[in-house]
Gaussian input, Z-matrix of N, CA and C with variables (Angstrom, degrees):
# hf/3-21g

backbone

0 1
 N
 C     1     B1
 C     2     B2     1     A1
 N     3     B3     2     A2     1     D1
 C     4     B4     3     A3     2     D2
 C     5     B5     4     A4     3     D3
 N     6     B6     5     A5     4     D4
 C     7     B7     6     A6     5     D5
 C     8     B8     7     A7     6     D6
 N     9     B9     8     A8     7     D7
 C    10    B10     9     A9     8     D8
 C    11    B11    10    A10     9     D9
 N    12    B12    11    A11    10    D10
 C    13    B13    12    A12    11    D11
 C    14    B14    13    A13    12    D12
 N    15    B15    14    A14    13    D13
 C    16    B16    15    A15    14    D14
 C    17    B17    16    A16    15    D15
 N    18    B18    17    A17    16    D16
 C    19    B19    18    A18    17    D17
 C    20    B20    19    A19    18    D18
 N    21    B21    20    A20    19    D19
 C    22    B22    21    A21    20    D20
 C    23    B23    22    A22    21    D21
 N    24    B24    23    A23    22    D22
 C    25    B25    24    A24    23    D23
 C    26    B26    25    A25    24    D24
 N    27    B27    26    A26    25    D25
 C    28    B28    27    A27    26    D26
 C    29    B29    28    A28    27    D27
 N    30    B30    29    A29    28    D28
 C    31    B31    30    A30    29    D29
 C    32    B32    31    A31    30    D30
 N    33    B33    32    A32    31    D31
 C    34    B34    33    A33    32    D32
 C    35    B35    34    A34    33    D33
 N    36    B36    35    A35    34    D34
 C    37    B37    36    A36    35    D35
 C    38    B38    37    A37    36    D36
 N    39    B39    38    A38    37    D37
 C    40    B40    39    A39    38    D38
 C    41    B41    40    A40    39    D39
 N    42    B42    41    A41    40    D40
 C    43    B43    42    A42    41    D41
 C    44    B44    43    A43    42    D42
 N    45    B45    44    A44    43    D43
 C    46    B46    45    A45    44    D44
 C    47    B47    46    A46    45    D45
 N    48    B48    47    A47    46    D46
 C    49    B49    48    A48    47    D47
 C    50    B50    49    A49    48    D48
 N    51    B51    50    A50    49    D49
 C    52    B52    51    A51    50    D50
 C    53    B53    52    A52    51    D51
 N    54    B54    53    A53    52    D52
 C    55    B55    54    A54    53    D53
 C    56    B56    55    A55    54    D54
 N    57    B57    56    A56    55    D55
 C    58    B58    57    A57    56    D56
 C    59    B59    58    A58    57    D57
 N    60    B60    59    A59    58    D58
 C    61    B61    60    A60    59    D59
 C    62    B62    61    A61    60    D60
 N    63    B63    62    A62    61    D61
 C    64    B64    63    A63    62    D62
 C    65    B65    64    A64    63    D63
 N    66    B66    65    A65    64    D64
 C    67    B67    66    A66    65    D65
 C    68    B68    67    A67    66    D66
 N    69    B69    68    A68    67    D67
 C    70    B70    69    A69    68    D68
 C    71    B71    70    A70    69    D69
 N    72    B72    71    A71    70    D70
 C    73    B73    72    A72    71    D71
 C    74    B74    73    A73    72    D72
 N    75    B75    74    A74    73    D73
 C    76    B76    75    A75    74    D74
 C    77    B77    76    A76    75    D75
 N    78    B78    77    A77    76    D76
 C    79    B79    78    A78    77    D77
 C    80    B80    79    A79    78    D78
 N    81    B81    80    A80    79    D79
 C    82    B82    81    A81    80    D80
 C    83    B83    82    A82    81    D81
 N    84    B84    83    A83    82    D82
 C    85    B85    84    A84    83    D83
 C    86    B86    85    A85    84    D84
 N    87    B87    86    A86    85    D85
 C    88    B88    87    A87    86    D86
 C    89    B89    88    A88    87    D87
 N    90    B90    89    A89    88    D88
 C    91    B91    90    A90    89    D89
 C    92    B92    91    A91    90    D90
 N    93    B93    92    A92    91    D91
 C    94    B94    93    A93    92    D92
 C    95    B95    94    A94    93    D93
 N    96    B96    95    A95    94    D94
 C    97    B97    96    A96    95    D95
 C    98    B98    97    A97    96    D96
 N    99    B99    98    A98    97    D97
 C   100   B100    99    A99    98    D98
 C   101   B101   100   A100    99    D99
 N   102   B102   101   A101   100   D100
 C   103   B103   102   A102   101   D101
 C   104   B104   103   A103   102   D102
 N   105   B105   104   A104   103   D103
 C   106   B106   105   A105   104   D104
 C   107   B107   106   A106   105   D105
 N   108   B108   107   A107   106   D106
 C   109   B109   108   A108   107   D107
 C   110   B110   109   A109   108   D108
 N   111   B111   110   A110   109   D109
 C   112   B112   111   A111   110   D110
 C   113   B113   112   A112   111   D111
 N   114   B114   113   A113   112   D112
 C   115   B115   114   A114   113   D113
 C   116   B116   115   A115   114   D114
 N   117   B117   116   A116   115   D115
 C   118   B118   117   A117   116   D116
 C   119   B119   118   A118   117   D117
 N   120   B120   119   A119   118   D118
 C   121   B121   120   A120   119   D119
 C   122   B122   121   A121   120   D120
 N   123   B123   122   A122   121   D121
 C   124   B124   123   A123   122   D122
 C   125   B125   124   A124   123   D123
 N   126   B126   125   A125   124   D124
 C   127   B127   126   A126   125   D125
 C   128   B128   127   A127   126   D126
 N   129   B129   128   A128   127   D127
 C   130   B130   129   A129   128   D128
 C   131   B131   130   A130   129   D129
 N   132   B132   131   A131   130   D130
 C   133   B133   132   A132   131   D131
 C   134   B134   133   A133   132   D132
 N   135   B135   134   A134   133   D133
 C   136   B136   135   A135   134   D134
 C   137   B137   136   A136   135   D135
 N   138   B138   137   A137   136   D136
 C   139   B139   138   A138   137   D137
 C   140   B140   139   A139   138   D138
 N   141   B141   140   A140   139   D139
 C   142   B142   141   A141   140   D140
 C   143   B143   142   A142   141   D141
 N   144   B144   143   A143   142   D142
 C   145   B145   144   A144   143   D143
 C   146   B146   145   A145   144   D144
 N   147   B147   146   A146   145   D145
 C   148   B148   147   A147   146   D146
 C   149   B149   148   A148   147   D147
 N   150   B150   149   A149   148   D148
 C   151   B151   150   A150   149   D149
 C   152   B152   151   A151   150   D150
 N   153   B153   152   A152   151   D151
 C   154   B154   153   A153   152   D152
 C   155   B155   154   A154   153   D153
 N   156   B156   155   A155   154   D154
 C   157   B157   156   A156   155   D155
 C   158   B158   157   A157   156   D156
 N   159   B159   158   A158   157   D157
 C   160   B160   159   A159   158   D158
 C   161   B161   160   A160   159   D159
 N   162   B162   161   A161   160   D160
 C   163   B163   162   A162   161   D161
 C   164   B164   163   A163   162   D162
 N   165   B165   164   A164   163   D163
 C   166   B166   165   A165   164   D164
 C   167   B167   166   A166   165   D165
 N   168   B168   167   A167   166   D166
 C   169   B169   168   A168   167   D167
 C   170   B170   169   A169   168   D168
 N   171   B171   170   A170   169   D169
 C   172   B172   171   A171   170   D170
 C   173   B173   172   A172   171   D171
 N   174   B174   173   A173   172   D172
 C   175   B175   174   A174   173   D173
 C   176   B176   175   A175   174   D174
 N   177   B177   176   A176   175   D175
 C   178   B178   177   A177   176   D176
 C   179   B179   178   A178   177   D177
 N   180   B180   179   A179   178   D178
 C   181   B181   180   A180   179   D179
 C   182   B182   181   A181   180   D180
 N   183   B183   182   A182   181   D181
 C   184   B184   183   A183   182   D182
 C   185   B185   184   A184   183   D183
 N   186   B186   185   A185   184   D184
 C   187   B187   186   A186   185   D185
 C   188   B188   187   A187   186   D186
 N   189   B189   188   A188   187   D187
 C   190   B190   189   A189   188   D188
 C   191   B191   190   A190   189   D189
 N   192   B192   191   A191   190   D190
 C   193   B193   192   A192   191   D191
 C   194   B194   193   A193   192   D192
 N   195   B195   194   A194   193   D193
 C   196   B196   195   A195   194   D194
 C   197   B197   196   A196   195   D195
 N   198   B198   197   A197   196   D196
 C   199   B199   198   A198   197   D197
 C   200   B200   199   A199   198   D198
 N   201   B201   200   A200   199   D199
 C   202   B202   201   A201   200   D200
 C   203   B203   202   A202   201   D201
 N   204   B204   203   A203   202   D202
 C   205   B205   204   A204   203   D203
 C   206   B206   205   A205   204   D204
 N   207   B207   206   A206   205   D205
 C   208   B208   207   A207   206   D206
 C   209   B209   208   A208   207   D207
 N   210   B210   209   A209   208   D208
 C   211   B211   210   A210   209   D209
 C   212   B212   211   A211   210   D210
 N   213   B213   212   A212   211   D211
 C   214   B214   213   A213   212   D212
 C   215   B215   214   A214   213   D213
 N   216   B216   215   A215   214   D214
 C   217   B217   216   A216   215   D215
 C   218   B218   217   A217   216   D216
 N   219   B219   218   A218   217   D217
 C   220   B220   219   A219   218   D218
 C   221   B221   220   A220   219   D219
 N   222   B222   221   A221   220   D220
 C   223   B223   222   A222   221   D221
 C   224   B224   223   A223   222   D222
 N   225   B225   224   A224   223   D223
 C   226   B226   225   A225   224   D224
 C   227   B227   226   A226   225   D225
 N   228   B228   227   A227   226   D226
 C   229   B229   228   A228   227   D227
 C   230   B230   229   A229   228   D228
 N   231   B231   230   A230   229   D229
 C   232   B232   231   A231   230   D230
 C   233   B233   232   A232   231   D231
 N   234   B234   233   A233   232   D232
 C   235   B235   234   A234   233   D233
 C   236   B236   235   A235   234   D234
 N   237   B237   236   A236   235   D235
 C   238   B238   237   A237   236   D236
 C   239   B239   238   A238   237   D237
 N   240   B240   239   A239   238   D238
 C   241   B241   240   A240   239   D239
 C   242   B242   241   A241   240   D240
 N   243   B243   242   A242   241   D241
 C   244   B244   243   A243   242   D242
 C   245   B245   244   A244   243   D243
 N   246   B246   245   A245   244   D244
 C   247   B247   246   A246   245   D245
 C   248   B248   247   A247   246   D246
 N   249   B249   248   A248   247   D247
 C   250   B250   249   A249   248   D248
 C   251   B251   250   A250   249   D249
 N   252   B252   251   A251   250   D250
 C   253   B253   252   A252   251   D251
 C   254   B254   253   A253   252   D252
 N   255   B255   254   A254   253   D253
 C   256   B256   255   A255   254   D254
 C   257   B257   256   A256   255   D255
 N   258   B258   257   A257   256   D256
 C   259   B259   258   A258   257   D257
 C   260   B260   259   A259   258   D258
 N   261   B261   260   A260   259   D259
 C   262   B262   261   A261   260   D260
 C   263   B263   262   A262   261   D261
 N   264   B264   263   A263   262   D262
 C   265   B265   264   A264   263   D263
 C   266   B266   265   A265   264   D264
 N   267   B267   266   A266   265   D265
 C   268   B268   267   A267   266   D266
 C   269   B269   268   A268   267   D267
 N   270   B270   269   A269   268   D268
 C   271   B271   270   A270   269   D269
 C   272   B272   271   A271   270   D270
 N   273   B273   272   A272   271   D271
 C   274   B274   273   A273   272   D272
 C   275   B275   274   A274   273   D273
 N   276   B276   275   A275   274   D274
 C   277   B277   276   A276   275   D275
 C   278   B278   277   A277   276   D276
 N   279   B279   278   A278   277   D277
 C   280   B280   279   A279   278   D278
 C   281   B281   280   A280   279   D279
 N   282   B282   281   A281   280   D280
 C   283   B283   282   A282   281   D281
 C   284   B284   283   A283   282   D282
 N   285   B285   284   A284   283   D283
 C   286   B286   285   A285   284   D284
 C   287   B287   286   A286   285   D285

   B1=1.4546
   B2=1.5312
   B3=1.2907
   B4=1.4549
   B5=1.5303
   B6=1.3108
   B7=1.4628
   B8=1.5277
   B9=1.3103
   B10=1.4643
   B11=1.5222
   B12=1.3093
   B13=1.4592
   B14=1.5201
   B15=1.3256
   B16=1.4621
   B17=1.5258
   B18=1.3286
   B19=1.4569
   B20=1.5185
   B21=1.3102
   B22=1.4600
   B23=1.5213
   B24=1.3485
   B25=1.4638
   B26=1.5277
   B27=1.3045
   B28=1.4589
   B29=1.5215
   B30=1.3277
   B31=1.4674
   B32=1.5194
   B33=1.3279
   B34=1.4651
   B35=1.5290
   B36=1.3346
   B37=1.4676
   B38=1.5252
   B39=1.3202
   B40=1.4598
   B41=1.5312
   B42=1.3274
   B43=1.4627
   B44=1.5193
   B45=1.3361
   B46=1.4608
   B47=1.5240
   B48=1.3341
   B49=1.4591
   B50=1.5234
   B51=1.3213
   B52=1.4656
   B53=1.5258
   B54=1.3415
   B55=1.4724
   B56=1.5234
   B57=1.3332
   B58=1.4647
   B59=1.5233
   B60=1.3244
   B61=1.4618
   B62=1.5200
   B63=1.3201
   B64=1.4616
   B65=1.5287
   B66=1.3412
   B67=1.4653
   B68=1.5253
   B69=1.3279
   B70=1.4672
   B71=1.5243
   B72=1.3302
   B73=1.4582
   B74=1.5264
   B75=1.3178
   B76=1.4665
   B77=1.5271
   B78=1.3313
   B79=1.4601
   B80=1.5269
   B81=1.3326
   B82=1.4650
   B83=1.5245
   B84=1.3253
   B85=1.4619
   B86=1.5273
   B87=1.3233
   B88=1.4713
   B89=1.5293
   B90=1.3334
   B91=1.4693
   B92=1.5232
   B93=1.3288
   B94=1.4678
   B95=1.5216
   B96=1.3261
   B97=1.4585
   B98=1.5166
   B99=1.3295
   B100=1.4705
   B101=1.5158
   B102=1.3394
   B103=1.4684
   B104=1.5238
   B105=1.3252
   B106=1.4702
   B107=1.5279
   B108=1.3340
   B109=1.4659
   B110=1.5225
   B111=1.3327
   B112=1.4683
   B113=1.5271
   B114=1.3192
   B115=1.4676
   B116=1.5273
   B117=1.3290
   B118=1.4679
   B119=1.5213
   B120=1.3370
   B121=1.4605
   B122=1.5253
   B123=1.3390
   B124=1.4680
   B125=1.5233
   B126=1.3196
   B127=1.4761
   B128=1.5259
   B129=1.3235
   B130=1.4670
   B131=1.5255
   B132=1.3194
   B133=1.4673
   B134=1.5227
   B135=1.3180
   B136=1.4688
   B137=1.5258
   B138=1.3247
   B139=1.4671
   B140=1.5230
   B141=1.3348
   B142=1.4651
   B143=1.5271
   B144=1.3362
   B145=1.4717
   B146=1.5279
   B147=1.3106
   B148=1.4711
   B149=1.5293
   B150=1.3181
   B151=1.4670
   B152=1.5292
   B153=1.3301
   B154=1.4694
   B155=1.5311
   B156=1.3244
   B157=1.4597
   B158=1.5341
   B159=1.3212
   B160=1.4697
   B161=1.5303
   B162=1.3237
   B163=1.4656
   B164=1.5318
   B165=1.3206
   B166=1.4671
   B167=1.5369
   B168=1.3388
   B169=1.4664
   B170=1.5231
   B171=1.3250
   B172=1.4698
   B173=1.5205
   B174=1.3217
   B175=1.4694
   B176=1.5281
   B177=1.3356
   B178=1.4655
   B179=1.5299
   B180=1.3200
   B181=1.4686
   B182=1.5171
   B183=1.3207
   B184=1.4602
   B185=1.5283
   B186=1.3237
   B187=1.4607
   B188=1.5353
   B189=1.3327
   B190=1.4625
   B191=1.5285
   B192=1.3299
   B193=1.4629
   B194=1.5264
   B195=1.3327
   B196=1.4649
   B197=1.5300
   B198=1.3185
   B199=1.4677
   B200=1.5248
   B201=1.3159
   B202=1.4698
   B203=1.5306
   B204=1.3271
   B205=1.4662
   B206=1.5228
   B207=1.3149
   B208=1.4718
   B209=1.5179
   B210=1.3255
   B211=1.4599
   B212=1.5236
   B213=1.3335
   B214=1.4727
   B215=1.5250
   B216=1.3206
   B217=1.4603
   B218=1.5255
   B219=1.3447
   B220=1.4630
   B221=1.5207
   B222=1.3220
   B223=1.4645
   B224=1.5285
   B225=1.3256
   B226=1.4649
   B227=1.5242
   B228=1.3316
   B229=1.4623
   B230=1.5291
   B231=1.3040
   B232=1.4715
   B233=1.5214
   B234=1.3247
   B235=1.4664
   B236=1.5261
   B237=1.3240
   B238=1.4654
   B239=1.5268
   B240=1.3292
   B241=1.4632
   B242=1.5297
   B243=1.3312
   B244=1.4719
   B245=1.5215
   B246=1.3380
   B247=1.4712
   B248=1.5202
   B249=1.3274
   B250=1.4621
   B251=1.5287
   B252=1.3070
   B253=1.4715
   B254=1.5337
   B255=1.3309
   B256=1.4667
   B257=1.5225
   B258=1.3371
   B259=1.4619
   B260=1.5318
   B261=1.3072
   B262=1.4595
   B263=1.5283
   B264=1.3446
   B265=1.4657
   B266=1.5268
   B267=1.3397
   B268=1.4684
   B269=1.5268
   B270=1.3419
   B271=1.4655
   B272=1.5297
   B273=1.3249
   B274=1.4675
   B275=1.5237
   B276=1.3297
   B277=1.4672
   B278=1.5213
   B279=1.3324
   B280=1.4563
   B281=1.5320
   B282=1.3308
   B283=1.4664
   B284=1.5230
   B285=1.3404
   B286=1.4717
   B287=1.4934
   A1=109.32
   A2=115.99
   A3=121.80
   A4=109.98
   A5=116.84
   A6=121.60
   A7=111.11
   A8=116.98
   A9=121.26
   A10=110.48
   A11=117.16
   A12=121.24
   A13=112.53
   A14=118.02
   A15=120.68
   A16=111.81
   A17=118.35
   A18=121.47
   A19=113.69
   A20=117.58
   A21=121.24
   A22=108.56
   A23=117.94
   A24=119.57
   A25=112.20
   A26=115.38
   A27=121.61
   A28=110.72
   A29=116.47
   A30=120.40
   A31=111.33
   A32=114.23
   A33=121.12
   A34=110.58
   A35=116.77
   A36=121.17
   A37=110.78
   A38=116.77
   A39=120.49
   A40=110.78
   A41=116.21
   A42=120.23
   A43=110.63
   A44=115.58
   A45=120.00
   A46=109.84
   A47=117.32
   A48=121.61
   A49=110.86
   A50=116.71
   A51=120.76
   A52=109.96
   A53=116.83
   A54=120.78
   A55=111.20
   A56=116.45
   A57=121.33
   A58=110.56
   A59=115.84
   A60=120.80
   A61=110.95
   A62=116.34
   A63=120.61
   A64=110.59
   A65=116.91
   A66=121.37
   A67=111.37
   A68=115.89
   A69=120.17
   A70=111.20
   A71=116.25
   A72=120.91
   A73=110.73
   A74=116.69
   A75=120.64
   A76=111.23
   A77=116.01
   A78=120.58
   A79=110.56
   A80=116.09
   A81=120.66
   A82=111.21
   A83=116.22
   A84=120.73
   A85=110.82
   A86=116.13
   A87=120.86
   A88=110.89
   A89=116.62
   A90=120.86
   A91=110.85
   A92=117.18
   A93=120.55
   A94=110.26
   A95=116.16
   A96=120.39
   A97=111.76
   A98=116.52
   A99=120.67
   A100=111.10
   A101=117.16
   A102=116.45
   A103=111.97
   A104=117.39
   A105=119.01
   A106=110.91
   A107=116.99
   A108=119.21
   A109=111.00
   A110=117.32
   A111=120.22
   A112=110.32
   A113=116.62
   A114=120.89
   A115=110.11
   A116=116.74
   A117=120.84
   A118=111.06
   A119=116.72
   A120=120.49
   A121=110.47
   A122=116.25
   A123=120.70
   A124=110.14
   A125=116.39
   A126=120.35
   A127=111.35
   A128=116.59
   A129=119.94
   A130=110.86
   A131=116.67
   A132=120.72
   A133=110.36
   A134=116.65
   A135=120.39
   A136=110.55
   A137=116.67
   A138=120.74
   A139=111.32
   A140=116.00
   A141=120.79
   A142=112.17
   A143=116.94
   A144=124.25
   A145=112.40
   A146=117.10
   A147=121.95
   A148=107.90
   A149=115.99
   A150=121.48
   A151=111.83
   A152=117.50
   A153=119.70
   A154=111.29
   A155=114.66
   A156=119.84
   A157=110.54
   A158=116.14
   A159=120.81
   A160=110.79
   A161=116.60
   A162=120.16
   A163=111.13
   A164=115.90
   A165=120.93
   A166=110.17
   A167=115.65
   A168=120.39
   A169=111.89
   A170=117.11
   A171=120.85
   A172=109.92
   A173=116.96
   A174=120.84
   A175=110.77
   A176=116.02
   A177=120.19
   A178=111.04
   A179=116.08
   A180=120.86
   A181=110.90
   A182=116.14
   A183=121.02
   A184=110.28
   A185=115.84
   A186=120.16
   A187=110.75
   A188=116.67
   A189=121.03
   A190=111.02
   A191=117.01
   A192=120.87
   A193=111.06
   A194=116.06
   A195=119.93
   A196=111.67
   A197=115.99
   A198=119.55
   A199=111.10
   A200=116.29
   A201=120.35
   A202=110.52
   A203=116.59
   A204=120.78
   A205=109.76
   A206=116.86
   A207=121.77
   A208=111.58
   A209=115.39
   A210=119.90
   A211=111.67
   A212=116.13
   A213=123.66
   A214=112.57
   A215=115.43
   A216=120.69
   A217=109.23
   A218=115.84
   A219=121.10
   A220=108.59
   A221=116.37
   A222=121.90
   A223=109.64
   A224=116.09
   A225=119.95
   A226=112.07
   A227=117.66
   A228=120.11
   A229=111.14
   A230=116.73
   A231=121.19
   A232=109.89
   A233=115.58
   A234=120.14
   A235=110.72
   A236=116.18
   A237=120.40
   A238=110.55
   A239=116.20
   A240=120.55
   A241=110.61
   A242=116.60
   A243=120.13
   A244=111.21
   A245=116.07
   A246=120.40
   A247=110.51
   A248=116.02
   A249=120.92
   A250=110.89
   A251=115.86
   A252=119.98
   A253=111.82
   A254=116.11
   A255=119.63
   A256=110.97
   A257=114.47
   A258=119.89
   A259=110.69
   A260=116.07
   A261=121.79
   A262=110.78
   A263=116.27
   A264=121.24
   A265=111.81
   A266=115.62
   A267=120.04
   A268=110.17
   A269=117.03
   A270=120.14
   A271=110.98
   A272=116.90
   A273=120.04
   A274=110.73
   A275=116.98
   A276=120.89
   A277=111.68
   A278=116.91
   A279=121.19
   A280=110.38
   A281=116.78
   A282=121.19
   A283=112.51
   A284=117.26
   A285=120.51
   A286=113.33
   D1=128.64
   D2=-177.22
   D3=-93.04
   D4=142.85
   D5=-178.50
   D6=-63.50
   D7=-36.33
   D8=-179.58
   D9=-64.09
   D10=-40.42
   D11=-178.93
   D12=-65.82
   D13=-30.18
   D14=-177.82
   D15=-77.82
   D16=-18.60
   D17=-178.23
   D18=-97.47
   D19=11.15
   D20=179.41
   D21=-76.96
   D22=129.68
   D23=-179.08
   D24=-66.35
   D25=150.26
   D26=-177.80
   D27=-100.24
   D28=-47.46
   D29=-177.42
   D30=-70.77
   D31=151.11
   D32=-178.54
   D33=-62.19
   D34=-42.19
   D35=-179.07
   D36=-65.20
   D37=-36.84
   D38=179.50
   D39=-67.22
   D40=-36.77
   D41=177.59
   D42=-65.36
   D43=-40.37
   D44=178.31
   D45=-64.62
   D46=-41.13
   D47=-179.99
   D48=-59.71
   D49=-38.21
   D50=177.98
   D51=-63.34
   D52=-43.46
   D53=179.38
   D54=-64.56
   D55=-45.66
   D56=-178.16
   D57=-63.35
   D58=-43.60
   D59=-179.98
   D60=-61.39
   D61=-40.17
   D62=179.75
   D63=-62.37
   D64=-44.32
   D65=179.39
   D66=-64.22
   D67=-45.07
   D68=-179.29
   D69=-64.01
   D70=-40.06
   D71=179.57
   D72=-61.72
   D73=-43.19
   D74=178.42
   D75=-62.46
   D76=-45.00
   D77=-179.58
   D78=-63.29
   D79=-46.01
   D80=-179.58
   D81=-63.00
   D82=-39.99
   D83=-179.49
   D84=-63.65
   D85=-39.07
   D86=179.70
   D87=-65.53
   D88=-44.46
   D89=-178.97
   D90=-68.75
   D91=-41.77
   D92=177.88
   D93=-62.78
   D94=-41.10
   D95=178.82
   D96=-62.36
   D97=-35.13
   D98=-179.23
   D99=-64.93
   D100=-48.47
   D101=-177.58
   D102=-75.95
   D103=-30.06
   D104=177.84
   D105=-67.39
   D106=-41.46
   D107=179.84
   D108=-69.89
   D109=-32.60
   D110=176.97
   D111=-66.53
   D112=-40.41
   D113=178.39
   D114=-65.86
   D115=-42.78
   D116=178.40
   D117=-62.07
   D118=-38.88
   D119=179.86
   D120=-65.37
   D121=-38.67
   D122=178.41
   D123=-64.18
   D124=-46.90
   D125=-179.30
   D126=-66.10
   D127=-35.65
   D128=178.40
   D129=-66.68
   D130=-39.57
   D131=178.09
   D132=-65.45
   D133=-37.73
   D134=177.44
   D135=-65.97
   D136=-41.10
   D137=179.53
   D138=-64.24
   D139=-31.86
   D140=179.43
   D141=-89.34
   D142=5.13
   D143=179.56
   D144=60.69
   D145=32.07
   D146=175.68
   D147=-98.43
   D148=86.80
   D149=-171.55
   D150=-67.86
   D151=-41.70
   D152=179.64
   D153=-61.18
   D154=-43.87
   D155=179.51
   D156=-66.47
   D157=-37.16
   D158=179.09
   D159=-64.40
   D160=-41.47
   D161=178.91
   D162=-66.05
   D163=-38.50
   D164=178.00
   D165=-65.46
   D166=-44.19
   D167=178.87
   D168=-68.61
   D169=-28.90
   D170=176.57
   D171=-62.48
   D172=-43.09
   D173=178.11
   D174=-61.45
   D175=-42.09
   D176=178.21
   D177=-64.76
   D178=-39.33
   D179=179.43
   D180=-63.62
   D181=-44.71
   D182=-179.65
   D183=-63.10
   D184=-42.40
   D185=178.98
   D186=-62.88
   D187=-43.77
   D188=-179.17
   D189=-66.30
   D190=-38.81
   D191=178.20
   D192=-65.78
   D193=-41.51
   D194=178.66
   D195=-63.53
   D196=-37.45
   D197=177.55
   D198=-66.73
   D199=-38.18
   D200=178.47
   D201=-64.81
   D202=-36.46
   D203=177.16
   D204=-67.92
   D205=-43.01
   D206=179.04
   D207=-57.42
   D208=-39.43
   D209=-176.75
   D210=-90.98
   D211=8.06
   D212=176.27
   D213=59.79
   D214=39.37
   D215=175.96
   D216=-86.70
   D217=-40.64
   D218=174.61
   D219=-128.16
   D220=160.28
   D221=-179.86
   D222=-75.81
   D223=150.75
   D224=-176.58
   D225=-62.96
   D226=-33.90
   D227=179.40
   D228=-70.11
   D229=-34.35
   D230=176.45
   D231=-63.82
   D232=-44.47
   D233=178.63
   D234=-64.57
   D235=-40.98
   D236=179.77
   D237=-62.54
   D238=-40.91
   D239=179.16
   D240=-64.95
   D241=-43.65
   D242=179.43
   D243=-63.53
   D244=-43.51
   D245=-179.88
   D246=-63.80
   D247=-41.20
   D248=-179.07
   D249=-62.80
   D250=-45.47
   D251=-179.02
   D252=-65.37
   D253=-40.61
   D254=178.32
   D255=-64.87
   D256=-45.32
   D257=-179.91
   D258=-60.35
   D259=-39.77
   D260=179.11
   D261=-61.62
   D262=-42.84
   D263=178.87
   D264=-64.01
   D265=-43.41
   D266=-178.02
   D267=-67.16
   D268=-43.25
   D269=-179.91
   D270=-63.46
   D271=-37.82
   D272=178.00
   D273=-64.98
   D274=-36.93
   D275=178.77
   D276=-69.79
   D277=-33.99
   D278=179.72
   D279=-68.09
   D280=-38.12
   D281=-178.58
   D282=-66.04
   D283=-29.52
   D284=-177.17
   D285=-63.45

């Protein structure tokens, strides 16, 4: 007896829930990946002292974070905190 076979849902509604969860997980993963990669790109540009590129990536990061909040992937305060910290890093790099 395989462990996977024992965890298969029996009820019709439970089977649907498995399908829905799979779709939502994929969608959430794609949106999370978008804002995480935008944030990484901003930090990488800052590390390479490319201020113009960092400012451009900051705008993309903010847009991606706002979209994640709209789709209820992350909480608005979490997004605000991330945006604030990124903005702080970029402004500090501009002053140098």
